[in-house]
N, C-alpha and C positions, 0 to 999 in steps of 0.2 A: 503493499500500500504506501510505502513512503517513496517509491520510484513513480508514482501515479502523479503527473500533473493535474489531472482532472479533479482527481481526490483532494488533491491541497486547495484547487479552487473551490471547491465545495465548502472547505473548512473554512477558507476565508469569507465565503457568503456568508455562513454562521455567523463570524464574527462581525460582519457588517450590520447584519440583521440585529444584533444584540446592541449594537452602537446606535443604531435607529432607534430601537426601543427607549433604550436610555435618554435618547435625546428629546422622545416625545414624553416620556416620563417626568423630564425635568420642567416642562411646562407646567405641571401640577403644583410642583413645590413653589414656596414663597422666593421672588427674586428681589436681591437689592441691587440697585445701582448707584454710582457714586460718581459726581464730578467733582473737579477743584480747577480754579484759575486762578492766575497771577498776573495783575496788570499794572503796568506802570504809566503813571499818568505824566504827561508835559505839562510844566508848569509854564502857565500863562499868566501875563502880568494883570493884575486887578482880580485874580479868583483865589480863593481858597480850597484848592483840591489837594488831597493828599497826594504824595508821591507813588504810592502803591495801595492799590485794593486786592483785596484776597477774598472770593468767594468758594464756597463749600457746599456741596448739597448731596443729601442721601435721599435715595426714594426707595420704598417697598413697595412690591405689588404683589397681589395674592389672586389667583384665579378662582371666583366664585361659581360661576357658571358659565359653562361653554355651550350647551344644549348639544352635548354628546359629542363635538367635535374631538377632544383628546380621547375621552373613553374609546370611541370607535377606531380612532387611529392606534391607540395601546391594543385594542384586541386585533387589529390588523396585523400589527407589528408581533404580536405573540403568535399569530396564526403563522407568519412569515419564517418564523424561528423554527416552528414545528417543521415546516416544509422543507427548510434547510437542512434540518436535522433528518429528514426521510432523504433526501436528494444525498446527502452525503452517505447513508446507509444503503442506497441503491447503485452508488457509485462503487462501494466497496464491494458490495455483491458482483457487481460488474467486472471489477478488475481482479476478484478471486476467480469469476467465471472465466475470464480470458487467460488468466495464468494455467488453470486447470486444464483448458481447451488446449492451448499452446502444449503442455507438457505430454497430455494423452497423445497428441497430435506427434511429437517429437518419438515417443515410444513406439507408436504404431510404424512411424517411418523408420524407426530401428529395425524393428521387426520384418516389415517389408524388404529393406535392403537386404537383411542376414537370409531370408529367404530366397530373393533373387539372387545373390551370390552364392548360396548353395547349390540353387539348380543351376547355373552356369559350371559351378564346378563340377558337378556331377554329369553336364553334357560333356564337359572336357575329357572326364575319366571314362565317360563311354566311349568317345572317339578313341582314346588310346587303346581302350579294350578291342574295339573293331578293327582298329589298324592292326593289331598282335594278329588277331584271328584271321584278317584278310592276307597277312603275308603268309599263314601257314594253309592259307586256300579253303577256309571255312565260309568267308562272309562275301557277298557281294561287293562289287565299287559300289553299287548303287546306294547301298545301307551307307557307305561311307561318305557319300556325296552328301546324303539325307542329313546325317548327323553335321556335316560341316556347315549345312543350311542353318540347321536348329542352332549351333552355337553362334553363328552369325546375326541370327534373329533376335538371340538373346542379350547380345552386348548392349545395344540400345536401352534395353529395358533395365537391366544394371547401372547404366549411366544415369538413366533418369530417376531411378530408385535412390542412387547416390545424390543427385541434385536436390530431390525432395527431401532427403535426409538433411543436408546442408541448410536448406531454406527452414525447416522446421527447427532446426538447433538456433537458429539465427532468430526466427519468430519467439522462442520462447527465452532467449537472451534479453531480447527488447524488451519484451512483458515483464520480467524480472528485474531489470535493470544491471544485468552482468555483463561486463566488457567482453568484446567479441573474443579477446585473446584467452579467456577462460575457458578451458575444456569442461564439457559438460559430461556427466556421468551419472545417467537417469537409473532408478530402480522401480519397481511395484511393490512399494509396500503399504 
């Protein structure tokens, strides 16, 4: 989950929802504002004005009735937080599903490659056996040609299975956030 950017985005959305909720909730609380000013007066001949004036004000406000504006905004913010939590949980499940899917795809690709490689090895062994028997005069040349064609047709299958195995391993490494240089060793536990 730590490697998933989408999961982190969902977590940030939850944090933003909490901030929005706190911002709306702050409107209910009493609010104090203060201002202060310091003024330097210019001396004019014939006037009696102080050189400096100081003015300080503090104001306190409290909302008494907002006709549901803040209450409804709070309810909406609470629901947004709940939805954000559900989104993060859903994203976590999606990440776990993607990891499991990539894992089982890699295991299937390994097994497929092993089967195809074993089939190719068996075909080569059969060709060698047929060639030995052919030298002794027991097998026709037609069978040798047939087995050579069979071996030639299996080679692209082996290459495709190997490419699928590499793709499955790369996909699993991307999902898990593992560097490509790291060799994967999968097991079915």
